[in-house]
C-alpha positions in Angstrom: -11.9 31.7 -25.1 -12.4 34.4 -26.1 -16.3 34.6 -26.6 -15.9 33.9 -22.3 -15.0 37.9 -22.6 -17.2 39.4 -25.4 -20.3 39.9 -23.6 -18.3 41.9 -21.0 -17.7 45.3 -21.5 -15.0 45.2 -20.0 -12.6 42.5 -18.3 -12.0 44.0 -15.2 -15.4 43.3 -14.2 -15.1 39.5 -14.9 -14.1 38.8 -11.3 -17.5 40.5 -9.9 -20.0 38.6 -12.3 -21.1 35.3 -11.0 -22.1 33.8 -14.4 -18.3 34.4 -15.7 -16.9 33.0 -12.6 -18.8 29.9 -13.1 -18.0 29.4 -16.9 -14.5 30.0 -15.9 -14.6 27.4 -13.2 -15.7 24.9 -14.9 -13.7 25.4 -18.0 -10.4 25.7 -15.6 -11.7 22.1 -13.7 -12.6 20.4 -17.1 -9.2 21.5 -18.3 -7.4 19.8 -15.6 -9.6 17.0 -14.8 -9.1 15.8 -18.5 -5.0 16.6 -18.4 -4.6 14.8 -14.5 -6.8 11.5 -16.8 -4.2 11.6 -19.4 -1.5 12.1 -17.8 -2.3 8.8 -14.8 -3.9 6.7 -17.6 -0.2 7.2 -20.0 2.0 6.4 -16.6 0.0 3.6 -16.1 -0.3 2.4 -19.4 4.1 2.6 -19.7 4.1 1.1 -15.7 1.9 -2.0 -17.6 4.6 -2.0 -20.6 7.4 -2.1 -18.3 6.1 -4.9 -16.3 5.4 -7.0 -19.1 8.6 -7.1 -20.9 10.4 -7.8 -17.1 8.0 -10.7 -16.4 9.1 -12.3 -20.1 12.4 -13.3 -18.2 10.4 -15.6 -16.3 8.4 -17.5 -18.7 9.0 -21.3 -18.5 6.3 -24.4 -18.5 5.3 -23.5 -15.6 5.4 -19.8 -15.7 3.3 -19.4 -19.2 2.4 -16.0 -21.1 -1.1 -16.3 -20.2 0.1 -16.2 -16.3 2.3 -13.7 -16.7 -0.6 -11.4 -18.1 -3.3 -12.8 -15.2 -0.2 -11.4 -13.2 0.1 -8.2 -14.4 -3.7 -7.9 -14.8 -3.9 -8.2 -10.7 -1.0 -6.0 -10.3 -2.4 -2.9 -12.5 -4.1 -1.4 -9.4 -1.3 -1.2 -7.5 0.2 0.7 -10.4 -2.4 2.8 -10.9 -2.6 3.7 -7.5 1.6 3.9 -7.4 1.5 6.7 -10.5 -1.9 8.8 -9.1 0.6 11.5 -7.0 2.8 12.3 -10.0 0.0 11.8 -12.8 -2.1 14.3 -11.0 1.4 16.7 -10.4 2.1 16.2 -14.4 -1.4 16.6 -15.2 -1.9 20.0 -13.6 1.1 21.2 -15.1 -0.2 19.8 -18.4 -4.0 21.1 -18.3 -2.6 25.1 -16.9 0.3 25.0 -19.2 -2.2 24.9 -21.9 -4.2 27.9 -20.9 -1.5 29.8 -20.3 -0.2 28.8 -23.6 -2.9 31.0 -25.0 -2.8 33.4 -22.9 -6.2 32.4 -21.0 -4.4 32.5 -18.1 -2.8 36.2 -18.2 -6.6 37.3 -19.3 -7.8 35.7 -15.9 -5.1 37.3 -13.8 -5.6 40.4 -15.2 -9.6 40.3 -14.6 -9.2 40.5 -11.1 -9.0 36.4 -10.5 -6.3 35.7 -7.9 -3.9 33.0 -8.4 -5.5 31.0 -4.9 -8.9 30.8 -6.7 -7.0 29.4 -10.1 -5.6 27.0 -7.5 -8.9 26.2 -5.8 -10.3 24.9 -9.5 -7.3 22.7 -10.0 -7.5 21.4 -6.6 -11.4 20.4 -7.3 -10.7 17.5 -9.8 -7.9 16.4 -7.9 -10.0 15.2 -5.1 -11.3 12.9 -7.7 -8.5 11.2 -7.5 -7.8 11.8 -4.1 -11.1 9.2 -3.9 -10.1 7.1 -6.2 -6.7 6.4 -4.5 -8.5 5.8 -1.6 -10.7 3.0 -2.4 -8.3 1.4 -4.7 -6.3 1.1 -1.3 -9.3 0.0 0.7 -11.0 -2.3 -1.0 -9.3 -3.3 -4.4 -5.7 -3.9 -3.1 -6.1 -6.5 -0.8 -7.8 -9.0 -3.3 -5.8 -8.0 -6.1 -2.5 -8.2 -4.6 -3.1 -11.3 -3.1 -4.1 -12.8 -6.6 -0.9 -11.5 -7.9 1.0 -13.0 -4.7 -0.7 -16.5 -6.0 0.6 -16.6 -9.3 3.9 -15.5 -8.6 4.9 -17.9 -6.0 3.8 -21.0 -7.7 7.4 -20.7 -9.1 8.9 -20.5 -5.5 6.9 -24.0 -4.2 10.6 -25.6 -4.0 12.6 -23.0 -1.6 13.0 -24.5 1.7 12.2 -21.0 3.2 10.8 -18.2 2.7 10.3 -14.7 4.0 7.0 -14.5 3.3 4.3 -15.7 5.9 4.0 -15.5 9.5 6.8 -16.6 11.7 6.9 -17.1 15.3 8.4 -18.8 18.2 6.0 -20.7 20.9 7.6 -22.1 24.1 6.3 -25.6 24.6 5.6 -26.8 28.4 5.0 -30.5 29.6 3.2 -31.9 32.2 4.9 -33.7 35.1 3.6 -36.8 37.5 2.8 -33.7 40.3 0.2 -31.7 38.4 3.4 -29.4 37.3 4.4 -27.9 34.0 8.3 -27.9 32.9 9.9 -26.4 29.9 10.2 -28.6 27.1 12.3 -26.6 24.3 10.4 -24.3 22.1 8.5 -24.5 18.8 9.5 -22.5 15.7 6.1 -22.1 13.8 5.7 -20.9 10.1 2.4 -20.2 8.4 2.7 -19.2 4.6 -0.7 -17.2 4.1 -4.3 -17.2 5.4 -7.3 -16.0 3.9 -10.5 -13.9 5.6 -12.6 -16.9 6.1 -9.6 -18.9 8.2 -8.3 -21.1 6.6 -4.4 -21.2 6.3 -1.3 -22.8 3.6 1.4 -24.1 4.0 2.4 -24.8 8.0 5.8 -25.7 9.3 7.4 -26.3 12.7 10.2 -27.2 14.3 10.6 -28.5 17.8 14.3 -27.8 19.7 14.7 -29.1 22.9 15.9 -27.1 25.9 19.3 -27.3 24.5 18.6 -26.2 21.0 18.8 -29.2 19.9 16.3 -30.0 16.6 13.8 -33.2 17.3 11.1 -32.7 15.1 9.9 -31.5 11.8 6.2 -30.7 10.9 5.4 -29.9 7.7 1.6 -29.7 6.5 0.0 -28.5 2.9 -2.9 -26.6 5.0 -5.7 -26.3 7.4 -9.5 -25.1 8.3 -10.2 -23.3 10.9 -12.8 -25.6 13.3 -13.4 -23.2 16.4 -11.9 -22.1 20.0 -11.9 -23.4 23.3 -11.7 -21.1 26.7 -8.2 -21.5 28.2 -9.9 -21.4 31.9 -12.1 -24.3 31.8 -12.1 -24.7 35.9 -13.8 -21.3 36.7 -17.4 -21.3 36.9 -17.2 -17.2 35.1 -17.0 -17.3 31.5 -13.4 -17.0 30.1 -12.2 -14.0 28.1 -9.2 -16.2 26.7 -9.5 -18.5 24.2 -7.5 -21.3 22.0 -7.9 -21.2 18.5 -7.7 -24.5 16.8 -7.0 -25.7 13.0 -7.2 -28.4 11.5 -4.4 -29.5 9.3 -3.9 -32.1 6.2 -2.0 -34.3 4.6 0.8 -34.0 7.6 4.5 -35.3 7.2 6.1 -35.7 10.4 10.2 -35.9 10.4 11.5 -37.3 13.9 15.0 -36.6 15.0 16.3 -39.3 17.4 19.8 -39.7 19.3 22.6 -40.4 16.9 21.3 -38.2 14.0 18.8 -41.1 13.2 15.7 -40.6 12.1 12.2 -41.3 10.9 9.0 -40.1 8.8 5.6 -40.7 9.4 2.4 -39.0 7.2 -0.6 -38.7 9.0 -3.8 -37.0 7.3 -4.8 -34.4 9.7 -3.3 -33.2 13.1 -4.5 -30.2 14.7 -2.8 -26.7 15.8 -3.1 -24.8 18.5 -3.0 -20.5 18.3 -3.4 -17.8 20.9 -5.5 -15.4 18.1 -8.0 -15.6 16.1 -8.1 -16.5 12.7 -8.7 -12.6 11.7 -5.4 -11.7 13.4 -3.9 -14.7 11.8 -4.7 -13.1 8.5 -3.4 -9.8 9.5 0.1 -11.7 10.3 0.5 -14.0 7.4 0.2 -10.5 4.7 2.4 -7.8 3.9 1.4 -4.3 4.6 1.5 -3.6 1.0 -1.2 -6.4 0.8 -3.4 -5.0 3.6 -6.3 -2.0 3.1 -6.3 1.0 5.4 -8.7 -0.8 8.2 -7.1 -3.6 8.0 -3.7 -2.1 8.8 -5.6 -0.2 11.7 -6.5 -3.7 13.1 -3.2 -4.7 12.7 -1.8 -2.0 14.7 -4.3 -2.4 17.7 -3.8 -6.4 17.8 0.4 -5.7 17.9 -0.6 -3.2 21.1 -2.2 -5.6 22.9 0.5 -8.5 22.5 3.2 -5.2 23.4 5.0 -5.6 19.7 5.2 -2.9 17.1 5.7 -3.7 13.7 7.0 -0.7 12.0 6.8 -1.4 8.1 3.2 -2.2 8.9 2.9 1.7 10.5 4.4 3.0 7.7 2.0 1.6 5.2 -0.9 2.7 7.2 0.9 6.5 7.7 1.3 6.3 3.7 -2.1 5.1 2.5 -3.8 7.5 5.3 -2.2 10.2 4.3 -1.8 9.9 0.4 -4.7 12.5 -0.3 -2.3 15.3 1.1 0.5 13.9 -0.6 -1.5 14.2 -4.0 -2.9 17.9 -3.3 0.7 18.9 -2.1 1.9 17.9 -5.4 -1.2 19.8 -7.3 -0.3 23.2 -5.4 4.0 22.8 -6.8 2.5 21.7 -10.0 0.6 24.9 -10.3 3.2 27.3 -8.9 5.4 26.0 -11.8 2.8 27.2 -14.2 2.2 30.6 -13.4 4.8 33.5 -14.9 5.7 34.2 -18.3 6.6 31.3 -20.7 9.2 33.2 -22.1 11.6 32.2 -19.5 10.7 28.1 -20.3 8.6 26.8 -22.3 6.1 24.5 -21.5 7.5 21.3 -22.4 10.7 22.4 -19.8 8.3 23.0 -16.9 6.5 19.4 -17.8 10.0 17.5 -17.5 11.1 19.4 -14.7 7.4 18.7 -13.2 8.0 14.9 -14.0 11.3 14.8 -12.2 9.7 16.5 -9.1 7.2 13.8 -9.4 9.8 11.3 -9.2 12.3 13.0 -6.5 9.1 13.3 -4.3 8.8 9.3 -4.3 12.0 8.6 -4.2 12.1 11.3 -1.2 8.9 8.9 0.2 10.6 5.9 -0.1 13.9 7.3 1.7 12.0 8.2 4.8 10.4 5.2 5.1 14.1 3.0 5.1 14.7 6.2 7.8 11.8 5.5 10.1 12.4 1.3 9.4 16.6 1.7 9.9 16.5 4.3 13.1 12.6 3.5 14.6 12.0 7.3 14.4 7.9 8.0 14.1 6.7 6.4 10.8 4.1 9.6 11.4 6.5 12.5 11.1 8.8 10.6 8.3 5.9 10.7 6.3 4.6 14.2 6.8 8.4 15.7 5.7 8.0 15.5 2.3 4.3 16.3 2.3 5.1 19.9 4.4 8.1 20.3 2.5 6.7 20.1 -1.1 3.3 22.1 0.4 5.6 25.4 1.4 7.5 25.2 -1.6 4.3 24.9 -3.8 3.3 28.0 -1.5 6.7 29.7 -2.3 6.9 29.8 -5.7 3.2 30.7 -6.0 4.0 34.1 -3.8 6.7 34.7 -5.9 4.4 34.5 -8.8 2.0 37.2 -7.8 
């Protein structure tokens, strides 16, 4: 690093020379990039080890060591995406801290290079991880999380009920002799999962009469999408509303008669009708963290059309959309930890403080998310609050060092 300044007759003219500035910027960016990569990979590796150790308690005859390793492998992109903000914070502190240990930051400041310019150099490598996080969220997580959930749910196949999938209550009507309809109770419908091709997993349907008494219970192992039919078949104009149908396989029907007498029937096939398309069923049967950014937006638009709202999906949408701002705000805070005299606080202490701040930022994000879900406050506002607070804190600390 010393050779960078020996070519110049006076270090106070360094900032005026574009060639030296380019060399300096590349040097700072490279140090920051390598440190961020090392921090992200280190945190990611630790999480993989802890996840492996936690899965050891769940091993049995059906959930073997190989299945556990496959599950951790499919979950690894999710762990990587989760640790990118904290890794960027820690890496920025380490990268700039190493420069400060060699008094290189002091020489840069003495040469007239402003703190904000050095911070801008560190932010540019962080943009690589911003793009990486968006790519993982958009293209990798929907597939990897689905594969991980399929492995993790094998041991839970014996459960009677599950919070996964899609639940809905559908009113039922029957035709009378006069050509009118009258209420015939309601159906409680549960769909385990659906893929993008229109195939669905387990289907359970419970029919209740007008008094709320259980009449029938149906279970099907899966189904395939077979097409759609218009709801309005009388009008000559083409209908814009359709009834979408699935062919159910291996269906078992339990009929409960008066006096609690029951009978069971097995049918190879049956038909399931729903008022929305297979793409919507896919969105409804997956958790918010398993959907990409565009899928979360489509889910939000679909819920608006239905006159409903899912705060958990809205919260996940804004968290993924604003994750780049989270990473950049943490990098600004990291830079503010480094500038200043190392005699006051050592680099090791600053690294520990940065790591604690990153964990605190993650916990605050989770906390404001729970507050939004519990109170109904705007998810956008609740996601922005920690980001704005972090950026303002970093700006304040940087001004103190100038």
